N, CA, C and O atoms as CSV, one atom per row, in Angstrom:
chain,resi,resn,atom,element,x,y,z
A,1,MET,N,N,15.009,12.444,-2.663
A,1,MET,CA,C,14.631,11.154,-2.653
A,1,MET,C,C,13.187,11.179,-3.293
A,1,MET,O,O,12.375,11.975,-2.821
A,2,SER,N,N,12.894,10.527,-4.123
A,2,SER,CA,C,11.413,10.399,-4.970
A,2,SER,C,C,10.109,9.485,-3.943
A,2,SER,O,O,10.308,8.347,-3.515
A,3,LYS,N,N,9.311,9.972,-3.793
A,3,LYS,CA,C,8.241,9.382,-2.920
A,3,LYS,C,C,7.659,8.153,-3.839
A,3,LYS,O,O,7.441,8.413,-5.022
A,4,ILE,N,N,7.421,6.948,-3.400
A,4,ILE,CA,C,6.572,6.044,-3.999
A,4,ILE,C,C,5.599,5.834,-2.833
A,4,ILE,O,O,5.820,5.877,-1.622
A,5,PHE,N,N,4.288,5.561,-3.614
A,5,PHE,CA,C,3.388,5.218,-2.542
A,5,PHE,C,C,2.801,3.807,-2.908
A,5,PHE,O,O,2.443,3.420,-4.020
A,6,ALA,N,N,2.787,3.123,-1.704
A,6,ALA,CA,C,2.084,1.949,-2.102
A,6,ALA,C,C,0.686,1.537,-1.619
A,6,ALA,O,O,0.493,1.508,-0.403
A,7,ILE,N,N,-0.213,1.246,-2.386
A,7,ILE,CA,C,-1.881,1.104,-2.089
A,7,ILE,C,C,-2.046,-0.401,-1.910
A,7,ILE,O,O,-1.330,-1.202,-2.512
A,8,SER,N,N,-2.840,-0.698,-1.216
A,8,SER,CA,C,-3.405,-1.772,-0.769
A,8,SER,C,C,-4.849,-2.083,-1.645
A,8,SER,O,O,-5.936,-1.612,-1.312
A,9,SER,N,N,-4.642,-2.942,-2.789
A,9,SER,CA,C,-5.438,-2.904,-3.653
A,9,SER,C,C,-6.512,-4.566,-3.717
A,9,SER,O,O,-5.864,-5.603,-3.580
A,10,ALA,N,N,-7.639,-4.662,-3.863
A,10,ALA,CA,C,-8.415,-5.767,-3.605
A,10,ALA,C,C,-8.251,-6.627,-5.484
A,10,ALA,O,O,-8.683,-7.743,-5.773
A,11,GLY,N,N,-7.694,-5.895,-6.204
A,11,GLY,CA,C,-7.687,-6.339,-7.750
A,11,GLY,C,C,-6.325,-6.088,-8.428
A,11,GLY,O,O,-5.346,-5.523,-7.941
A,12,LYS,N,N,-6.455,-6.574,-9.538
A,12,LYS,CA,C,-5.030,-6.527,-10.335
A,12,LYS,C,C,-4.885,-5.298,-11.476
A,12,LYS,O,O,-4.018,-5.286,-12.350
A,13,THR,N,N,-5.947,-4.237,-11.277
A,13,THR,CA,C,-6.231,-3.142,-12.037
A,13,THR,C,C,-6.125,-2.166,-11.175
A,13,THR,O,O,-6.078,-2.417,-9.971
A,14,GLU,N,N,-6.049,-0.404,-11.833
A,14,GLU,CA,C,-6.082,0.717,-11.057
A,14,GLU,C,C,-7.670,0.529,-10.983
A,14,GLU,O,O,-8.127,0.994,-9.938
A,15,LYS,N,N,-8.725,-0.098,-11.928
A,15,LYS,CA,C,-10.072,0.101,-11.698
A,15,LYS,C,C,-10.164,-0.836,-10.187
A,15,LYS,O,O,-11.252,-0.762,-9.616
A,16,SER,N,N,-9.356,-1.485,-9.692
A,16,SER,CA,C,-9.916,-1.986,-8.616
A,16,SER,C,C,-10.003,-1.413,-6.925
A,16,SER,O,O,-9.325,-0.478,-6.499
A,17,PHE,N,N,-10.720,-1.987,-6.334
A,17,PHE,CA,C,-10.994,-1.045,-4.991
A,17,PHE,C,C,-10.013,-1.469,-4.209
A,17,PHE,O,O,-9.365,-2.515,-4.203
A,18,LEU,N,N,-9.981,-0.138,-3.287
A,18,LEU,CA,C,-8.792,-0.088,-2.205
A,18,LEU,C,C,-9.417,-1.676,-1.236
A,18,LEU,O,O,-10.512,-2.057,-0.822
A,19,ASP,N,N,-8.289,-2.104,-1.224
A,19,ASP,CA,C,-8.351,-3.328,0.045
A,19,ASP,C,C,-8.122,-2.766,1.364
A,19,ASP,O,O,-6.993,-2.462,1.749
A,20,LEU,N,N,-9.380,-2.591,2.204
A,20,LEU,CA,C,-8.747,-2.034,3.709
A,20,LEU,C,C,-8.278,-2.816,4.480
A,20,LEU,O,O,-8.067,-2.350,5.600
A,21,ARG,N,N,-7.945,-4.170,4.276
A,21,ARG,CA,C,-6.800,-5.062,4.938
A,21,ARG,C,C,-5.006,-4.833,4.379
A,21,ARG,O,O,-4.600,-5.025,3.233
A,22,PHE,N,N,-4.478,-4.543,5.142
A,22,PHE,CA,C,-3.382,-4.223,4.721
A,22,PHE,C,C,-2.553,-5.533,4.269
A,22,PHE,O,O,-2.232,-5.779,3.106
A,23,GLY,N,N,-2.248,-6.371,5.459
A,23,GLY,CA,C,-1.449,-7.674,5.679
A,23,GLY,C,C,-1.859,-8.816,4.504
A,23,GLY,O,O,-1.141,-9.570,3.847
A,24,LYS,N,N,-3.343,-8.617,4.523
A,24,LYS,CA,C,-4.015,-9.635,3.806
A,24,LYS,C,C,-4.583,-9.103,2.445
A,24,LYS,O,O,-5.496,-9.681,1.856
A,25,CYS,N,N,-4.060,-8.113,2.048
A,25,CYS,CA,C,-4.512,-7.273,0.642
A,25,CYS,C,C,-4.161,-8.425,-0.418
A,25,CYS,O,O,-3.279,-9.274,-0.287
A,26,GLU,N,N,-4.960,-8.284,-1.395
A,26,GLU,CA,C,-4.269,-9.209,-2.340
A,26,GLU,C,C,-3.226,-8.769,-3.539
A,26,GLU,O,O,-2.444,-9.456,-4.196
A,27,ASN,N,N,-3.459,-7.634,-3.565
A,27,ASN,CA,C,-2.370,-6.903,-4.286
A,27,ASN,C,C,-1.943,-5.689,-3.597
A,27,ASN,O,O,-2.437,-5.177,-2.593
A,28,VAL,N,N,-0.827,-5.265,-4.381
A,28,VAL,CA,C,-0.160,-3.696,-3.788
A,28,VAL,C,C,0.332,-2.964,-4.978
A,28,VAL,O,O,1.262,-3.384,-5.666
A,29,VAL,N,N,-0.263,-1.940,-5.193
A,29,VAL,CA,C,-0.155,-0.872,-6.409
A,29,VAL,C,C,1.106,0.177,-5.749
A,29,VAL,O,O,1.121,0.808,-4.691
A,30,LEU,N,N,2.098,0.070,-6.814
A,30,LEU,CA,C,2.886,1.111,-6.446
A,30,LEU,C,C,2.991,2.176,-7.463
A,30,LEU,O,O,3.180,2.017,-8.669
A,31,TYR,N,N,2.819,3.456,-6.716
A,31,TYR,CA,C,2.746,4.508,-7.498
A,31,TYR,C,C,3.937,5.746,-7.341
A,31,TYR,O,O,4.295,6.179,-6.246
A,32,SER,N,N,4.483,6.232,-8.688
A,32,SER,CA,C,5.689,6.798,-8.387
A,32,SER,C,C,5.156,8.531,-9.166
A,32,SER,O,O,5.322,8.763,-10.364
A,33,PRO,N,N,4.553,9.514,-8.220
A,33,PRO,CA,C,3.912,10.492,-9.019
A,33,PRO,C,C,5.241,11.318,-9.649
A,33,PRO,O,O,4.957,12.239,-10.416
A,34,GLU,N,N,6.539,11.086,-9.411
A,34,GLU,CA,C,7.488,11.568,-10.402
A,34,GLU,C,C,7.489,11.355,-11.685
A,34,GLU,O,O,7.635,12.233,-12.536
A,35,THR,N,N,7.252,9.635,-11.985
A,35,THR,CA,C,7.367,9.381,-13.180
A,35,THR,C,C,6.091,8.950,-13.703
A,35,THR,O,O,6.007,8.450,-14.825
A,36,GLY,N,N,4.911,9.147,-12.808
A,36,GLY,CA,C,3.537,8.412,-13.440
A,36,GLY,C,C,3.462,7.147,-13.149
A,36,GLY,O,O,2.428,6.704,-12.649
A,37,MET,N,N,4.524,6.355,-13.404
A,37,MET,CA,C,4.658,4.911,-13.356
A,37,MET,C,C,3.741,4.322,-12.191
A,37,MET,O,O,3.806,4.732,-11.033
A,38,THR,N,N,2.729,3.137,-12.701
A,38,THR,CA,C,2.143,2.453,-11.436
A,38,THR,C,C,2.866,0.899,-11.613
A,38,THR,O,O,3.335,0.565,-12.701
A,39,ASN,N,N,2.890,0.257,-10.766
A,39,ASN,CA,C,3.536,-1.283,-10.972
A,39,ASN,C,C,2.554,-1.986,-9.684
A,39,ASN,O,O,2.484,-1.643,-8.504
A,40,ILE,N,N,1.903,-3.002,-10.352
A,40,ILE,CA,C,0.760,-3.894,-9.621
A,40,ILE,C,C,1.635,-4.975,-9.141
A,40,ILE,O,O,2.322,-5.541,-9.991
A,41,LEU,N,N,1.724,-5.364,-7.877
A,41,LEU,CA,C,2.383,-6.879,-7.231
A,41,LEU,C,C,1.450,-7.587,-6.790
A,41,LEU,O,O,0.343,-7.060,-6.686
A,42,GLU,N,N,1.600,-8.745,-6.471
A,42,GLU,CA,C,0.770,-9.456,-5.841
A,42,GLU,C,C,1.063,-9.669,-4.781
A,42,GLU,O,O,2.182,-10.180,-4.745
A,43,ASN,N,N,0.401,-9.476,-3.346
A,43,ASN,CA,C,1.174,-9.824,-2.110
A,43,ASN,C,C,1.417,-11.001,-1.736
A,43,ASN,O,O,0.546,-11.839,-1.502
A,44,PRO,N,N,2.937,-11.221,-1.621
A,44,PRO,CA,C,3.324,-12.419,-1.372
A,44,PRO,C,C,3.258,-13.114,-0.029
A,44,PRO,O,O,3.674,-14.251,0.193
A,45,TYR,N,N,2.563,-12.119,1.029
A,45,TYR,CA,C,2.418,-12.767,2.325
A,45,TYR,C,C,1.110,-12.864,2.563
A,45,TYR,O,O,0.838,-13.257,3.697
A,46,LYS,N,N,0.236,-12.636,1.872
A,46,LYS,CA,C,-0.998,-12.721,2.167
A,46,LYS,C,C,-1.619,-13.702,2.906
A,46,LYS,O,O,-2.582,-13.545,3.657
A,47,ASN,N,N,-0.987,-14.787,2.645
A,47,ASN,CA,C,-1.497,-16.149,3.480
A,47,ASN,C,C,-0.311,-16.576,4.643
A,47,ASN,O,O,-0.259,-17.718,5.100
A,48,THR,N,N,0.404,-15.750,4.955
A,48,THR,CA,C,1.428,-16.289,6.005
A,48,THR,C,C,1.055,-15.260,7.436
A,48,THR,O,O,0.319,-14.300,7.664
A,49,GLU,N,N,2.013,-16.081,8.182
A,49,GLU,CA,C,1.495,-15.493,9.556
A,49,GLU,C,C,2.441,-13.927,9.754
A,49,GLU,O,O,3.513,-13.847,9.153
A,50,HIS,N,N,2.059,-12.972,10.448
A,50,HIS,CA,C,2.515,-11.497,10.459
A,50,HIS,C,C,2.900,-10.933,9.011
A,50,HIS,O,O,3.852,-10.372,8.469
A,51,SER,N,N,1.543,-11.427,8.672
A,51,SER,CA,C,1.784,-10.852,6.697
A,51,SER,C,C,1.988,-9.457,7.004
A,51,SER,O,O,3.037,-9.033,6.519
A,52,GLY,N,N,1.371,-8.675,7.605
A,52,GLY,CA,C,1.419,-6.959,7.635
A,52,GLY,C,C,2.941,-6.562,7.784
A,52,GLY,O,O,3.394,-5.562,7.228
A,53,VAL,N,N,3.782,-7.494,8.650
A,53,VAL,CA,C,5.193,-6.897,9.140
A,53,VAL,C,C,5.987,-7.260,8.147
A,53,VAL,O,O,6.909,-6.492,7.871
A,54,GLN,N,N,5.834,-8.479,7.390
A,54,GLN,CA,C,6.721,-8.915,6.325
A,54,GLN,C,C,6.334,-7.934,4.999
A,54,GLN,O,O,7.223,-7.447,4.301
A,55,LEU,N,N,5.040,-7.729,4.766
A,55,LEU,CA,C,4.823,-7.091,3.786
A,55,LEU,C,C,5.442,-5.214,3.921
A,55,LEU,O,O,5.744,-4.627,2.882
A,56,VAL,N,N,5.521,-4.666,4.969
A,56,VAL,CA,C,6.188,-3.605,5.172
A,56,VAL,C,C,7.445,-3.645,5.084
A,56,VAL,O,O,7.940,-2.586,4.697
A,57,ASN,N,N,8.465,-4.838,5.393
A,57,ASN,CA,C,9.698,-4.999,5.157
A,57,ASN,C,C,10.140,-5.140,3.578
A,57,ASN,O,O,11.230,-4.830,3.096
A,58,PHE,N,N,8.840,-5.769,2.813
A,58,PHE,CA,C,9.103,-5.911,1.496
A,58,PHE,C,C,9.086,-4.842,0.648
A,58,PHE,O,O,9.923,-4.747,-0.250
A,59,LEU,N,N,7.857,-3.667,0.899
A,59,LEU,CA,C,7.677,-2.830,0.553
A,59,LEU,C,C,8.744,-1.648,0.674
A,59,LEU,O,O,8.933,-0.776,-0.174
A,60,LYS,N,N,9.309,-1.769,1.718
A,60,LYS,CA,C,10.779,-0.700,2.411
A,60,LYS,C,C,11.720,-1.032,1.229
A,60,LYS,O,O,12.031,-0.134,0.447
A,61,LYS,N,N,12.132,-2.156,1.090
A,61,LYS,CA,C,13.156,-2.829,-0.001
A,61,LYS,C,C,12.794,-1.950,-1.520
A,61,LYS,O,O,13.516,-1.200,-2.177
A,62,GLU,N,N,11.607,-2.324,-1.703
A,62,GLU,CA,C,11.128,-1.306,-3.047
A,62,GLU,C,C,10.984,-0.028,-3.183
A,62,GLU,O,O,10.404,0.546,-4.104
A,63,GLY,N,N,11.582,0.507,-2.141
A,63,GLY,CA,C,11.727,1.983,-2.040
A,63,GLY,C,C,10.362,2.699,-1.798
A,63,GLY,O,O,10.298,3.856,-2.213
A,64,VAL,N,N,9.489,2.285,-1.311
A,64,VAL,CA,C,8.161,2.722,-0.950
A,64,VAL,C,C,8.240,3.716,0.607
A,64,VAL,O,O,8.406,3.344,1.768
A,65,SER,N,N,8.065,4.934,0.090
A,65,SER,CA,C,7.828,5.660,1.230
A,65,SER,C,C,6.500,6.264,2.203
A,65,SER,O,O,6.649,6.933,3.226
A,66,THR,N,N,5.259,5.870,1.639
A,66,THR,CA,C,4.069,5.915,2.244
A,66,THR,C,C,3.120,4.939,1.735
A,66,THR,O,O,2.927,4.732,0.537
A,67,ILE,N,N,2.423,4.233,2.884
A,67,ILE,CA,C,1.593,3.372,2.182
A,67,ILE,C,C,0.283,3.788,2.896
A,67,ILE,O,O,0.026,4.312,3.980
A,68,ILE,N,N,-0.506,3.296,1.745
A,68,ILE,CA,C,-2.021,4.081,1.675
A,68,ILE,C,C,-2.739,2.477,2.036
A,68,ILE,O,O,-2.476,1.456,1.400
A,69,THR,N,N,-3.678,2.563,3.190
A,69,THR,CA,C,-4.696,1.386,3.036
A,69,THR,C,C,-5.662,1.736,4.122
A,69,THR,O,O,-5.723,2.819,4.704
A,70,GLY,N,N,-6.444,0.636,4.330
A,70,GLY,CA,C,-7.801,0.807,5.619
A,70,GLY,C,C,-7.573,0.704,6.754
A,70,GLY,O,O,-8.076,1.510,7.537
A,71,GLU,N,N,-6.813,-0.233,7.163
A,71,GLU,CA,C,-6.247,-0.141,8.445
A,71,GLU,C,C,-5.005,-1.702,8.798
A,71,GLU,O,O,-4.946,-2.797,8.239
A,72,VAL,N,N,-4.266,-1.169,9.837
A,72,VAL,CA,C,-2.864,-2.065,10.188
A,72,VAL,C,C,-3.187,-1.973,11.787
A,72,VAL,O,O,-3.620,-1.013,12.426
A,73,GLY,N,N,-2.764,-3.551,12.311
A,73,GLY,CA,C,-2.630,-3.864,13.558
A,73,GLY,C,C,-1.475,-2.910,14.217
A,73,GLY,O,O,-0.885,-2.005,13.626
A,74,PRO,N,N,-1.283,-3.324,15.602
A,74,PRO,CA,C,-0.439,-2.824,15.938
A,74,PRO,C,C,0.957,-3.117,16.021
A,74,PRO,O,O,1.787,-2.270,16.353
A,75,MET,N,N,1.310,-4.623,15.647
A,75,MET,CA,C,2.454,-4.970,15.000
A,75,MET,C,C,3.055,-4.216,13.728
A,75,MET,O,O,4.251,-3.944,13.614
A,76,VAL,N,N,2.172,-3.945,12.886
A,76,VAL,CA,C,2.587,-3.172,11.707
A,76,VAL,C,C,2.860,-1.658,12.051
A,76,VAL,O,O,3.795,-1.028,11.555
A,77,SER,N,N,1.971,-1.142,12.934
A,77,SER,CA,C,1.955,0.136,13.145
A,77,SER,C,C,3.884,0.404,13.802
A,77,SER,O,O,4.669,1.315,13.535
A,78,LYS,N,N,4.005,-0.445,14.422
A,78,LYS,CA,C,5.586,-0.489,14.972
A,78,LYS,C,C,6.747,-0.401,14.217
A,78,LYS,O,O,7.787,0.231,14.397
A,79,GLN,N,N,6.241,-1.434,13.008
A,79,GLN,CA,C,7.359,-1.554,12.210
A,79,GLN,C,C,7.314,-0.607,11.213
A,79,GLN,O,O,8.322,-0.455,10.523
A,80,LEU,N,N,6.088,0.225,10.958
A,80,LEU,CA,C,6.125,1.274,10.205
A,80,LEU,C,C,6.787,2.496,10.668
A,80,LEU,O,O,7.188,3.313,9.839
A,81,GLU,N,N,6.953,2.710,12.096
A,81,GLU,CA,C,7.804,3.515,12.953
A,81,GLU,C,C,9.130,3.444,12.773
A,81,GLU,O,O,9.871,4.389,12.500
A,82,LYS,N,N,9.564,1.809,12.999
A,82,LYS,CA,C,11.070,1.714,13.257
A,82,LYS,C,C,11.389,1.861,11.717
A,82,LYS,O,O,12.581,2.094,11.516
A,83,GLU,N,N,10.673,1.788,10.679
A,83,GLU,CA,C,11.325,1.952,9.294
A,83,GLU,C,C,11.133,3.286,8.767
A,83,GLU,O,O,11.734,3.551,7.726
A,84,LYS,N,N,10.314,4.283,9.363
A,84,LYS,CA,C,10.060,5.579,9.226
A,84,LYS,C,C,9.432,5.577,7.620
A,84,LYS,O,O,9.834,6.099,6.581
A,85,LEU,N,N,8.432,4.859,7.898
A,85,LEU,CA,C,7.249,5.044,6.590
A,85,LEU,C,C,6.087,5.494,6.938
A,85,LEU,O,O,5.438,5.101,7.906
A,86,GLN,N,N,5.716,6.503,6.012
A,86,GLN,CA,C,4.192,7.275,6.531
A,86,GLN,C,C,2.992,6.275,6.017
A,86,GLN,O,O,2.981,5.601,4.987
A,87,LEU,N,N,2.023,6.373,7.001
A,87,LEU,CA,C,0.800,5.770,7.055
A,87,LEU,C,C,-0.232,6.652,6.651
A,87,LEU,O,O,-0.562,7.606,7.355
A,88,VAL,N,N,-0.965,6.296,5.143
A,88,VAL,CA,C,-2.271,7.273,5.119
A,88,VAL,C,C,-3.194,5.987,5.339
A,88,VAL,O,O,-2.997,4.899,4.798
A,89,LEU,N,N,-4.303,6.308,6.281
A,89,LEU,CA,C,-5.515,5.433,6.217
A,89,LEU,C,C,-6.880,6.328,5.819
A,89,LEU,O,O,-7.342,7.431,6.110
A,90,LEU,N,N,-7.292,5.029,4.865
A,90,LEU,CA,C,-8.577,5.814,4.135
A,90,LEU,C,C,-9.807,4.810,4.609
A,90,LEU,O,O,-9.647,3.590,4.574
A,91,HIS,N,N,-10.931,5.356,5.012
A,91,HIS,CA,C,-12.135,4.588,5.535
A,91,HIS,C,C,-13.015,4.369,4.302
A,91,HIS,O,O,-14.007,3.659,4.468
A,92,GLU,N,N,-12.743,4.985,2.847
A,92,GLU,CA,C,-13.951,4.922,2.104
A,92,GLU,C,C,-13.709,3.121,1.413
A,92,GLU,O,O,-12.806,2.715,0.680
A,93,GLU,N,N,-14.723,2.471,1.911
A,93,GLU,CA,C,-14.810,1.489,1.412
A,93,GLU,C,C,-14.853,1.244,-0.385
A,93,GLU,O,O,-14.268,0.285,-0.889
A,94,LYS,N,N,-15.433,2.002,-1.010
A,94,LYS,CA,C,-15.759,1.827,-2.227
A,94,LYS,C,C,-15.103,2.496,-3.175
A,94,LYS,O,O,-15.591,2.761,-4.274
A,95,ILE,N,N,-13.678,2.882,-2.711
A,95,ILE,CA,C,-12.886,3.803,-3.605
A,95,ILE,C,C,-11.828,3.221,-4.556
A,95,ILE,O,O,-11.198,2.310,-4.019
A,96,LYS,N,N,-11.459,3.490,-5.814
A,96,LYS,CA,C,-10.774,2.631,-6.572
A,96,LYS,C,C,-9.496,3.439,-6.477
A,96,LYS,O,O,-9.390,4.640,-6.230
A,97,ILE,N,N,-8.465,2.472,-6.744
A,97,ILE,CA,C,-7.199,2.558,-7.131
A,97,ILE,C,C,-6.900,3.819,-7.762
A,97,ILE,O,O,-6.143,4.572,-7.151
A,98,GLU,N,N,-7.428,4.233,-9.037
A,98,GLU,CA,C,-7.266,5.371,-10.037
A,98,GLU,C,C,-7.792,6.075,-9.324
A,98,GLU,O,O,-7.519,7.170,-9.815
A,99,GLU,N,N,-8.575,6.312,-8.199
A,99,GLU,CA,C,-9.119,7.877,-7.515
A,99,GLU,C,C,-8.192,8.214,-6.618
A,99,GLU,O,O,-7.914,9.412,-6.571
A,100,ILE,N,N,-7.514,7.328,-5.730
A,100,ILE,CA,C,-6.199,7.830,-4.867
A,100,ILE,C,C,-5.223,8.109,-6.038
A,100,ILE,O,O,-4.468,9.044,-5.771
A,101,ILE,N,N,-5.090,7.738,-6.869
A,101,ILE,CA,C,-3.953,7.933,-7.708
A,101,ILE,C,C,-4.238,9.591,-8.350
A,101,ILE,O,O,-3.250,10.263,-8.643
A,102,GLU,N,N,-5.517,10.118,-8.518
A,102,GLU,CA,C,-5.762,11.248,-9.126
A,102,GLU,C,C,-5.578,12.108,-7.957
A,102,GLU,O,O,-5.157,13.224,-8.260
A,103,ARG,N,N,-5.813,11.871,-6.451
A,103,ARG,CA,C,-5.753,12.887,-5.644
A,103,ARG,C,C,-4.348,12.670,-5.126
A,103,ARG,O,O,-4.124,13.210,-4.043
A,104,LEU,N,N,-3.555,12.127,-5.567
A,104,LEU,CA,C,-2.114,12.127,-5.303
A,104,LEU,C,C,-1.266,13.182,-6.253
A,104,LEU,O,O,-0.309,13.945,-6.116
A,105,LYS,N,N,-2.053,12.834,-7.152
A,105,LYS,CA,C,-1.446,13.760,-8.526
A,105,LYS,C,C,-1.794,15.245,-8.095
A,105,LYS,O,O,-1.222,16.103,-8.768
A,106,LYS,N,N,-2.519,15.635,-7.227
A,106,LYS,CA,C,-3.339,16.866,-7.263
A,106,LYS,C,C,-2.245,17.624,-6.125
A,106,LYS,O,O,-2.448,18.778,-5.748
């Protein structure tokens, strides 16, 4: 099974910065190292209750295996565990999505 990464993004391009807030992030960048393809999706749950948990369920259906973001709450942590999704926390505020993708290629 191929790995698909979901990266929380503040904008709609690979030049956008990582959004440290998972559930309330503006967009999610899906990246497949196998194909090199990226797909940028708007976060449909950013203005809802339990947005992070809903986003985890949505990303699981999209085939995501690893989530890269700045922080998650306890409910999201439990949901990630339940769905067996890997979580990578980055605490670098001004890192661009394209830089994260470059790291994943190595």
